[in-house]
N, C-alpha and C positions, 0 to 999 in steps of 0.2 A: 568513852563512857566512864562516868565517875562511879565510885564505889557504892554510893547510895542507890543509884539507878540499877546497878547490877544486882544488888541484894534484893531489890523489889522484884526483879524478873525471877530470881531464884526462888523466892517465896511464893510467887504466883504459880510457878510450874513445879514446885516441890523438887527443885534441883539442889543437891547437896554436894559441896566440894568447893575448894578455893585454889586449885592448881591453875597455873598460868595458861596452859593449853585449853582448858575448859572455859576459862574466862574469855580467852581470845575468840573461841568458837561462838560464844554468845554475843560478843561484841560485833563480830562480822555479820551474824544473823540479824541483829537489830539495824545495822547500817544498810543492809541490802533489802530489808523488809519493805520500805516505801517504794521501791522500784518494781519493775516487771522482769528483771533479769532472772534467767534460769540458775538454779543452784544445785550443785552436786555434793552430797554429804558422804564422806568416806570414813569408814571405821570398821573395826572388827565386829563380829556378831556379838550382841549382848552389851554394847557400850551405851546404848540409849539414844541411837540416832533419831528415833521417832519423835523426840521432844523438839528438835530444831525446827521442823516444818510447822509445828503449832505456834512456835514463837514468831516465825516469819509471817504466817497468815494472820495471826491476831494483831500484829503490829503494822499491817499493810492496809492500803485503801480498800481491799477486798474482804476485810474482816466481817462485814455483814452478809457476804455471799457464802455459798456452800463450800465445804471442805471435804475432800474424799481422800482417804489413805488406802492405797491398793498394793497388796503384796504380789508382785509380778511372778514370783516363784511358785505361788500356790494355785494359779489358774492354769488349767490344761492348755497345751499348745493349740489344740484344735478349736478352742472357744475364746481365746484371749482377744483376738481381733474384734469379735462380736461384743465382748464385755467392754472393751475400751471405746470402740468407734461405732457400736450399734449395728443393726442389720435390718434388711427389708423383709417383708412378709414372704415366706416361701423360699428364702435364699438357701436354706438347708433344712434337713429333717428336724422337726420340732420347732421351727420358726413360724409359729402360728400367728404372729403379729409383728408389728414394727418395734424396734428398740432404739432409743436414742444413744445408748452407751454412756459411759462416764464423761466423755468429752462433750456430749450434748447436754447432759444434765448439769454438769459443773460449769456451764458457760458463765463467765465473769467471776468465777471463783478460783479455787486452788486445788490442784491434784498432786498428791504425794505418791510417787512411784517408788515403793520400797523394793529392794533386790532388783533394780533395773538391769543389772548385768545378766539376769536370767531370761530376758526377752528374746524370742526367736528373731532371726535375721529379717524375716518378712515384716514383722511387727515393728522392728526398728526403723525400717524404711518409711512406714506410715507415720511413726512418731516424729521422724525427722521433718517430714512435710508439715506437720502441725506446728512444730517449733519455728520453721522458716516462714510459712505463709498463713498459719491459722486455719488451714483447709484440710479436709479429710473426706473420704467417701465411705459410706456404710458398706458392710459386707453384703454383696448381692445387689448393690445399688449403682446408679450411674450419676446421680445428682451430687454436685460438690457442696459440702456443708461447711459452714464457717463457725468458728468457736474462738472465744477470747478467754483463754485459761492460763493461769500461772502454774508452771511445772517446777516442782522441787523433787529431786530424785535422790536416792541413797543406794549404796552398794557396799558389800564387804569383799568384792571380787577385786583382784589385781587387774585393773582395767588395761594397763599397758600390755600385760601378758595376754589378756583376752583379745586385744586388738591384733597382736602379732600372730596369734593362733587362728585368726579369722572368725572368732566367735562374737565380736562386737565391732560395729562400724566406727571407724576413726572419726568421720565427720559428725556422727551423732554425739560421740564423746565430747568433742570440742563445743558442740552447741549446748550440751547439758552442763559442762564444766566451766560455764562463764564465771561463776563465783564458786570456788571450791571451799568447803568447810571440812576440816579434819577433826574428828572426835578422838581424843587420846584413849588408849587402852587403859584398863584399871591398874595394871602393874606400873604404869608411869605416872600415876596420880598421887603417889606418896601417902600422906596422912589422910587423904580423902577416903582411903579404905576403911580406916577406923571410924570416921564420921558416918559413912554409909552403914557400917555394921551397927552402930548405935541407933540409927534411924529404923532399920529393919527390926532390930530387937525390940524397940519400943512399940512398933506397930504390932508385932506378934503378941506382946504382953497386953496391949489394949484390946486386941481382937478376941483373944481366948482367955483373958483374965488370968494370966500367968505372971509369976515374979519375973522381972526382966533379967536376962542374962548379961553378964559383963565379962570382960577379958582381963587376965593378969598381964603384967608387963612382958613376960616371956611369950605369952600367947599373941600379944600384939606384934612382937618381933617376928613370929612365924607368919602371921598375916601379911606383914609388909614384905617378907622375903618371897612368898609364894607368887607364882607367875600369873595366876588367874586366867587360864585360857578361855573360860566362859564369861569373863569380865563381870559386870554388875549383876547380870542375871544369875551367874554362878554363886556370887557372894550372897545374894538374897536367898537362894535355895539352901545354902549351907547354914545361914543364920536361922532359917525357919526350922531346919532339921534339928539343930542344937537346942532351939527353944522348946521343941516338943519332946525330944528323946533324951536330953541330958538330965540326969538327976540332980547334979550340982548346978547352982545358978552362977557361980564364978568359974569360968572356963580357963583352965591352965593349958600349957603347951601339950601335955600328954593327952588331955581330953580333946583338944583341937585336932591332934593328929588322927583321931578316930574318924573325923569327918572330911579331912582333905588328904590327898595322896602324900606319902612321905618320901617316895623315891624321886630322885633327881630328874629322871626321864619324863615323868608326868608333869614336871614343873617347867618343861621347855617346849617351845613350839616345834611342830613337825618339820623335819628337814625338807628342803626343796629337792626336786628331782635333778639329776645331773643334766648338763646341756645336751648330751648325746641321747638321752632317753626321751621317749615320747611322753607328753604330758596330757592327761585326760582329766577334766574337771568334774565329770559325772559319768555314771555307769551307762547312761544313754549314749554318750559319744563313743565309749568303748564298744558298745553293741553295734552302732553304725559302722565303725571301722571294720569289725569282723564280718558284717553282712556285705560290705562293699567288696572285700576280698573273696568271699564265697560266691558272690554274683559273677565275678570274672571266671571262676573255675566252672560254674554251671553253664555259662555261656559257651565256653570252649568245648565242653562235653556235648552240648546240644548240637553244635555245628558238626562235630565228628559223626554223631549218630544220624543226623539228617543226611550227611553225605553217603554213609553206608546204606541207609534205607533206600536212597535213590539209586545206588548201584544194584541193590537186590531187586528193586522193581524192574530196572532195565534188563537185568539178567533173566528174571522170570519171564518177561515178555519175549525174550529172544530164545528161551528154552535152554539157557546155560546155567549149570550149577556152579556156584562159586565156593571155594573152600572157606571154612570158618575164619573170621577176622577178629582180632582182639583190639578193643578200644581202651586206651588208658586215660584215666582222668586224674588231674593233679590232686583231687581231694579224695580219691578212692585208692586203697592199696592194691586191690586185686583187679585184673582186667575183666572187662565185660565182654563175653563171647557172643558174637552175632552169628547164628547158624545160617547156612545157605538155604535151608528148607523151611525157615520160620521168619516171619517179619516181626516177631516180638522179641526184643533183646532180653527181656526179663525171664523168658522161658528157656534161653539157650543152654543154661547149665543143666537143665533136666535131660538133655539128649547127649551129654558127653559120653555115655556108655551105650550108645545106640547099637553099635556093632556087636557088643558083648551080649546085650539082651535079645537081639533078633535071633541069634543062634542059627544064622544062615536061613532064617525063614523070611518070607516076604510079608511085611507088616505094613498096615496103613499108618499114617501119622497119628491117628487117634489111639490105635492099638499100642503103638510105641510109647505115647504119653502115659497111657493107662498102666502099662507094665512098669514104667519108671516110677510112677507114683506108688504103686503097690510095693515095689522093692524098697523104696525109701521109707515108707511107713513101717514095713516089717523090720528094717534094720534099726529103726528108732523106737520100736515097741509101741507104735501108734502115736508117738508124740508128733503132733502136726507142725508145731513151731520148729523143732529140730529138722523135721523132714523138709520143710520149706527152705531152711537155710542150706541144707545139703543139696537140694535141687537148684538152688540159685534163683528162687522165685519168692514173691511176697506171700505172707500168710493168707491174704485175701484171695490171690490167684489160686493157691493150693486149695482153699475151701471151695472155691467155685468149681475147680476141676474134679474134686472128690464128689461133689453133688452131681456134676455132669455125667461122671462115669459110674454112679451108683455105688460108691465106696464108703458110704456113711458108716456102715457097720463093720468095716474091715479094721483090723488092729495092726 
């Protein structure tokens, strides 16, 4: 592409900058626009990836058809399939009618899938089928639908890492990555930083009728040295802050340091985890990991308790009294005592002092329970929560027994 055509594209889409990497990205976008090949735009958050899909769509044979930009990370996992592929009436709660979904409505047009790396695995499988055959099935439906949609995707996720961790399908990545376009981070764009600052400063001055702010040479040097982890978005925010809050219209290095971090750590990217450490891209994955481990512990405990209850039932039927048995759970520090005369493990702690309380008297089970509760309440000055903990039962069980034995007014 010659320089004149490139400048026309930049003016049309309000693109500021002359760095080689940016020019190359625009050149690739214009070359691939007349085709139907899938495009994957890769770049850090805030670099302006959303401009490239507009360039591709507006210079393609589909430019007169519909264009949809969808942020995959903002749609809840439970509804994203319905949003993308539609649903049939009554397929889930709230589905009072049919929905075509984006792939139905955008037929013959273009769909931009931003943050495609956040798609759930089940949705990735559906998307792969659309890319390969142009077919999909609505949620709750059986009829195969057809669509002719151009897909442009973008991500700020390390896709190779996501594939190795099982969070993204490798076959889908290769289908989306037919034509890759890399958008450079702001820190690698050199003097484009100063050009963008001038644009944002001029926009603020015109919008709010303020004198335009400018930079001294030492301030420009600080701008060029800063790492800009938030990229163009961060630069725009800082320029807007200075336009409103700065009393001086000429910003020097000292004034600039009030708006951007001065320490070196904030000017560097976050370090990667070591290879031996587990890597989690989101809090949701961390929670799934913990729940998975907990599920195993609960399953083991359930099997042990079931076996003990079976033994108790068999011994009761045969008229044999078994000694108390302790069940240890990996997730519980203290053993759970199962009494030979009670089928409720949660009440077992209440009878640990049965011999002491009976005082050689013949008591029924209810009498024994009542005396245990009375003693526990008395020792804890009527504090039911502490009494329940001492007895080894839940608060709810203690409240039910207090009501059963008429101890509501006891302290």
